[in-house]
C-alpha positions in Angstrom: -36.4 26.8 -119.0 -39.4 24.6 -119.8 -41.2 22.7 -117.2 -43.4 19.7 -116.9 -45.3 19.2 -113.7 -47.4 16.3 -112.3 -50.8 17.9 -111.8 -52.8 14.9 -110.4 -52.9 16.5 -106.8 -55.0 19.3 -108.3 -58.0 17.0 -109.1 -60.8 16.9 -106.7 -60.7 18.9 -103.3 -57.2 20.1 -102.7 -55.4 19.4 -99.6 -52.0 20.3 -98.5 -49.9 18.9 -101.6 -52.6 20.2 -103.9 -52.3 23.6 -102.5 -48.6 23.5 -102.6 -48.6 22.5 -106.2 -51.2 25.0 -107.3 -49.7 28.1 -105.8 -46.1 27.2 -107.2 -47.6 26.5 -110.6 -49.2 29.8 -110.4 -46.0 31.5 -109.7 -43.9 29.5 -112.3 -46.7 30.4 -115.0 -45.6 34.0 -114.4 -42.0 33.8 -113.7 -39.7 35.3 -116.4 -37.3 32.3 -116.3 -39.9 30.1 -117.5 -40.7 29.7 -121.0 -43.4 27.1 -120.9 -45.2 24.9 -118.3 -47.0 21.7 -119.3 -48.8 19.5 -116.9 -49.4 15.8 -117.1 -52.8 14.8 -115.4 -55.0 11.6 -115.0 -55.8 11.9 -119.1 -53.8 13.9 -121.2 -51.1 16.5 -121.3 -52.1 19.9 -120.4 -50.8 23.2 -122.0 -49.9 26.2 -119.9 -52.7 28.0 -121.2 -55.0 25.5 -120.2 -53.4 25.3 -116.7 -53.5 28.8 -116.2 -57.2 29.1 -117.2 -58.0 26.3 -114.6 -56.1 28.1 -111.7 -57.8 31.3 -112.5 -61.0 29.7 -112.4 -61.4 29.4 -108.6 -59.8 29.6 -105.4 -59.8 25.7 -105.3 -57.9 25.4 -108.3 -59.4 22.2 -109.3 -58.9 21.1 -113.1 -62.2 19.4 -113.3 -65.3 20.4 -114.9 -68.7 21.0 -113.8 -67.8 22.8 -110.6 -68.3 21.7 -106.8 -70.0 18.5 -107.8 -67.3 17.3 -110.1 -64.7 18.4 -107.5 -66.4 16.3 -104.8 -66.8 13.3 -107.2 -63.1 13.3 -108.2 -62.0 13.8 -104.5 -64.1 10.7 -103.6 -62.6 8.7 -106.7 -59.1 9.7 -105.7 -59.5 8.7 -102.0 -60.9 5.6 -103.0 -58.2 4.7 -105.3 -55.7 4.6 -102.5 -57.8 1.7 -101.0 -58.1 -0.4 -104.1 -55.2 -2.8 -104.4 -53.0 -1.9 -107.5 -55.1 1.3 -108.3 -52.2 3.7 -107.7 -49.6 1.7 -109.5 -52.2 1.3 -112.4 -52.6 5.0 -112.7 -49.0 5.5 -112.3 -48.4 3.2 -115.2 -51.0 5.0 -117.4 -49.4 8.4 -116.8 -46.1 6.9 -117.8 -47.5 5.5 -120.9 -49.0 8.9 -121.9 -45.7 10.6 -120.9 -43.7 8.3 -123.4 -46.3 8.5 -126.2 -47.2 12.2 -125.9 -45.3 13.9 -123.4 -42.4 16.7 -124.0 -38.9 15.7 -124.7 -35.7 15.9 -122.7 -35.4 19.6 -122.9 -38.1 19.9 -120.3 -37.3 19.7 -116.7 -39.9 17.6 -115.0 -41.1 18.5 -111.3 -42.9 15.7 -109.5 -44.6 17.4 -106.4 -45.6 14.2 -104.8 -42.9 11.8 -104.2 -42.7 9.3 -106.9 -41.1 10.3 -110.4 -42.8 9.3 -113.5 -40.6 8.2 -116.4 -39.0 11.2 -118.2 -36.0 11.3 -120.4 -34.7 14.8 -119.3 -33.7 16.1 -115.9 -36.0 15.7 -112.9 -36.9 17.1 -109.4 -39.0 15.2 -106.9 -40.6 16.9 -103.8 -40.9 15.0 -100.5 -43.2 16.5 -98.1 -42.6 13.9 -95.0 -41.7 10.8 -94.2 -44.8 9.7 -92.1 -44.9 6.4 -94.2 -41.7 5.5 -92.5 -42.0 6.9 -89.1 -45.5 6.2 -88.6 -46.8 3.7 -91.3 -49.8 2.8 -88.7 -51.3 6.1 -90.0 -51.6 5.1 -93.5 -53.4 2.6 -95.6 -51.1 -0.4 -95.9 -51.2 0.2 -99.9 -49.7 3.7 -99.7 -47.0 2.5 -97.3 -46.2 -0.4 -99.7 -46.0 2.0 -102.7 -43.8 4.4 -101.2 -41.4 2.0 -99.7 -40.9 0.5 -103.0 -40.6 3.5 -105.2 -39.5 6.3 -103.2 -36.0 5.2 -102.8 -35.8 4.7 -106.6 -37.2 8.2 -107.1 -34.7 9.8 -104.7 -31.6 8.1 -106.5 -32.9 9.2 -110.0 -33.8 12.9 -109.2 -31.3 15.5 -110.1 -32.4 17.5 -107.1 -34.9 16.6 -104.4 -37.0 19.4 -102.9 -38.3 19.4 -99.3 -40.8 21.5 -97.4 -39.0 22.2 -94.2 -35.4 21.9 -92.6 -37.2 19.0 -90.6 -38.0 17.2 -93.5 -34.4 17.5 -94.8 -33.1 16.2 -91.7 -35.3 13.2 -91.7 -34.6 12.4 -95.3 -30.7 12.6 -94.7 -31.3 10.2 -91.4 -33.2 7.6 -93.7 -31.4 7.6 -97.1 -27.7 7.8 -98.3 -28.3 11.1 -100.0 -25.8 14.0 -101.0 -27.2 16.9 -98.9 -26.4 19.3 -101.5 -29.0 17.9 -103.9 -31.6 18.7 -101.2 -33.3 22.1 -101.4 -35.8 23.4 -98.9 -38.9 25.0 -100.5 -41.5 25.7 -97.5 -45.2 26.7 -98.5 -46.3 30.1 -98.5 -49.3 32.1 -97.4 -51.4 34.0 -99.8 -52.7 37.6 -99.3 -56.3 36.2 -98.5 -55.0 34.9 -95.3 -54.9 38.2 -93.1 -56.8 39.5 -90.1 -60.4 40.4 -90.6 -63.1 42.5 -88.7 -66.3 40.8 -87.3 -68.1 42.6 -90.2 -65.9 41.6 -92.7 -66.1 37.8 -91.9 -69.8 37.9 -90.9 -71.1 36.6 -94.1 -69.0 33.6 -94.3 -69.4 32.7 -90.6 -73.0 33.2 -90.9 -73.2 30.8 -93.9 -71.4 28.4 -91.7 -73.6 28.8 -88.6 -70.8 30.3 -86.6 -70.3 33.4 -84.5 -67.1 35.6 -84.0 -64.7 34.3 -81.6 -67.2 31.9 -80.2 -65.5 28.5 -81.5 -62.5 26.7 -81.4 -61.0 25.5 -84.8 -59.2 22.5 -86.3 -58.4 22.4 -90.1 -56.9 19.4 -92.0 -57.9 16.1 -93.7 -59.4 13.4 -91.4 -56.7 10.8 -91.0 -55.0 9.2 -88.0 -51.8 11.4 -87.7 -53.8 14.7 -87.2 -54.8 13.4 -83.9 -58.3 15.0 -84.0 -59.6 11.9 -81.6 -56.9 13.4 -79.0 -58.1 17.0 -79.5 -61.8 15.9 -79.2 -60.9 14.0 -76.0 -59.2 17.0 -74.6 -62.0 19.3 -75.5 -64.5 16.8 -73.9 -62.4 17.7 -70.5 -63.1 21.1 -70.4 -65.8 22.3 -68.3 -69.5 21.9 -69.7 -70.0 25.7 -69.8 -67.1 26.4 -72.0 -67.9 23.6 -74.2 -71.2 25.1 -74.9 -70.0 28.6 -75.2 -67.0 27.5 -77.7 -68.1 24.6 -79.7 -65.2 22.8 -81.6 -65.3 23.3 -85.4 -63.8 20.7 -87.6 -63.0 21.8 -91.2 -61.4 19.1 -93.6 -62.0 16.6 -96.1 -62.4 12.6 -95.2 -59.3 11.0 -95.5 -58.6 7.4 -94.5 -59.1 5.5 -91.3 -61.4 8.1 -89.9 -63.6 5.7 -88.2 -62.7 6.8 -84.6 -62.8 10.3 -85.5 -66.0 10.0 -86.9 -67.5 8.2 -83.8 -66.2 10.9 -81.3 -67.2 13.8 -83.6 -71.0 12.4 -83.7 -71.1 12.1 -80.1 -70.0 15.8 -79.5 -72.4 16.7 -82.6 -75.5 15.1 -80.7 -74.5 17.1 -77.6 -74.4 20.5 -79.6 -70.7 21.0 -78.8 -69.2 20.3 -82.1 -69.8 21.3 -85.9 -68.4 19.1 -88.4 -68.0 21.4 -91.5 -66.3 18.8 -94.0 -64.3 20.2 -96.9 -64.4 24.0 -96.9 -63.8 26.0 -100.0 -60.3 27.7 -99.9 -62.3 31.1 -100.2 -63.9 30.5 -96.9 -61.0 29.5 -94.9 -59.3 33.0 -94.1 -62.5 34.1 -92.6 -63.0 30.9 -90.4 -59.5 31.4 -89.3 -59.8 34.8 -88.5 -63.1 34.2 -86.7 -61.9 31.5 -84.3 -60.9 32.0 -80.9 -58.1 29.8 -81.5 -57.0 27.0 -83.4 -55.7 23.6 -82.3 -53.3 21.6 -84.5 -51.9 18.6 -82.4 -50.8 16.2 -85.0 -48.5 13.3 -84.1 -46.3 14.2 -87.2 -46.1 16.9 -89.8 -43.7 17.8 -92.4 -44.5 21.2 -92.1 -48.2 22.2 -91.1 -49.6 24.8 -93.5 -52.7 25.4 -91.4 -50.5 26.8 -88.3 -49.2 29.4 -90.8 -52.2 30.3 -92.2 -54.1 30.7 -88.8 -51.2 32.9 -87.7 -51.4 35.0 -90.8 -55.1 35.7 -89.6 -54.2 36.9 -86.5 -55.5 33.5 -84.4 -53.5 32.0 -81.8 -52.6 28.5 -82.1 -52.0 25.5 -80.0 -49.6 23.1 -81.7 -48.2 19.6 -81.2 -44.6 19.7 -79.9 -43.7 16.7 -82.5 -42.6 16.8 -86.0 -41.9 20.1 -87.9 -44.6 22.0 -85.8 -42.3 23.5 -83.3 -40.0 24.6 -86.2 -42.9 25.9 -88.2 -44.5 27.9 -85.4 -41.0 29.4 -84.6 -42.1 30.3 -81.0 -45.2 31.9 -81.9 -47.6 29.1 -80.6 -48.4 27.2 -77.4 -46.8 23.6 -77.6 -48.1 20.6 -76.0 -47.5 16.8 -76.0 -50.0 15.3 -78.5 -50.3 12.1 -76.5 -51.2 13.9 -73.3 -55.0 14.3 -73.3 -55.0 16.0 -70.0 -52.2 18.2 -70.7 -53.8 19.1 -74.1 -57.1 20.1 -72.1 -55.2 22.4 -69.8 -53.7 24.2 -72.4 -57.0 24.8 -74.2 -58.6 25.9 -70.8 -55.8 28.2 -70.2 -55.9 29.9 -73.5 -59.6 30.2 -73.6 -59.4 32.2 -70.2 -56.3 34.3 -71.0 -57.2 37.1 -73.5 -53.8 38.7 -73.0 -51.9 35.6 -73.9 -54.1 35.3 -76.9 -53.5 38.7 -78.0 -49.6 38.3 -77.5 -49.8 35.1 -79.5 -51.8 36.8 -82.3 -49.2 39.4 -82.5 -46.3 37.0 -82.5 -48.0 34.9 -85.2 -48.5 37.6 -87.4 -45.1 38.3 -87.5 -44.0 34.8 -88.0 -46.4 34.3 -90.9 -44.6 37.0 -92.8 -41.8 34.8 -93.3 -43.8 32.5 -95.7 -44.6 34.2 -99.0 -45.4 32.2 -102.3 -43.3 34.5 -104.0 -40.4 33.5 -101.9 -41.2 29.9 -102.6 -41.4 30.2 -106.2 -38.0 32.0 -106.2 -36.4 29.0 -104.0 -37.8 26.3 -106.3 -36.5 28.2 -109.5 -33.3 28.5 -107.8 -33.3 24.6 -107.4 -34.3 24.0 -111.1 -31.5 26.5 -112.2 -28.8 24.6 -110.0 -29.2 21.4 -112.2 -26.1 21.4 -114.5 -24.3 23.7 -112.4 -21.6 23.0 -109.5 -23.8 21.9 -106.6 -24.0 24.4 -103.4 -25.2 23.9 -100.2 -28.9 24.5 -100.1 -30.4 27.8 -98.4 
């Protein structure tokens, strides 16, 4: 099997799609059924050797030069591209041109990890992470919504197989588009071995570098964008008694996204009061320690196709408060406390209850560890290989 993968999501600071792509590509490069992997980036076709070298270079798996500074620049450039009219179509057109001119032939199977297929003469597989642009277009830049509305239906029609990250997204897709369900395969994200419980001493160096103390903060992880509902979480946090806010500051870990003005305003007020730490983008190597050191994690999005931070926190033994919307109840699998993301008072009550109940936190920690064992990258790679191998065979219902 020869594979071609769009690696654009690996440029700059990686968020959910980038992490998903990087970890599956790592596994595909090692899999005995795969003879060769090539990547199509923003400029040029990558060999498997070059891909492997970049993925080995660091936990963030950024195919960029000059380390963190270039990674930050590429992240800002990619984020800016979503806001400039016609920039995304121009990038897509340029990538299509280089594929036609320099790309591999139809004996390569092309996997697109992010919604919209590039032109390719051979078989193709597209991954759909969620349908938030349809369900909640108000949470996205208008250019992104217009791009996906225009191009996603054609990609779904052209793809030989469609990968989704959860049964929830599979149901959403079938409700929104006239698709044969046997073409859709569920390949959820995994959790790497770095995400595990740590002792206070084991996490001390990383926590100290971020100015944090063991089990003396509440955590939220994710890109700053409207559907993550960080303003709702911060408003709920502000309703906690002052003594709790001073003892347990709220820590936000995540790169800037889009339409983050309200999030930033609320965060700055809490920061000025000494009740919030805004870490910005946190390197992947630090995240397990931040999860493990938190008293609890809040992840109360209005809509998610999976919710990787939920499983990552669980794998570190940290109790989680999740939204009762989207895929999050399914992802948590009964191992987290659920709340209505639009009910600020209810969120505050859940937070205060968890802070004051060590027995419940311990029970959730145990349940979360067991739940997280269901998600491994080895299993995810096996599932996507099964999807690839099913092309050309008689279709069978997805796992």
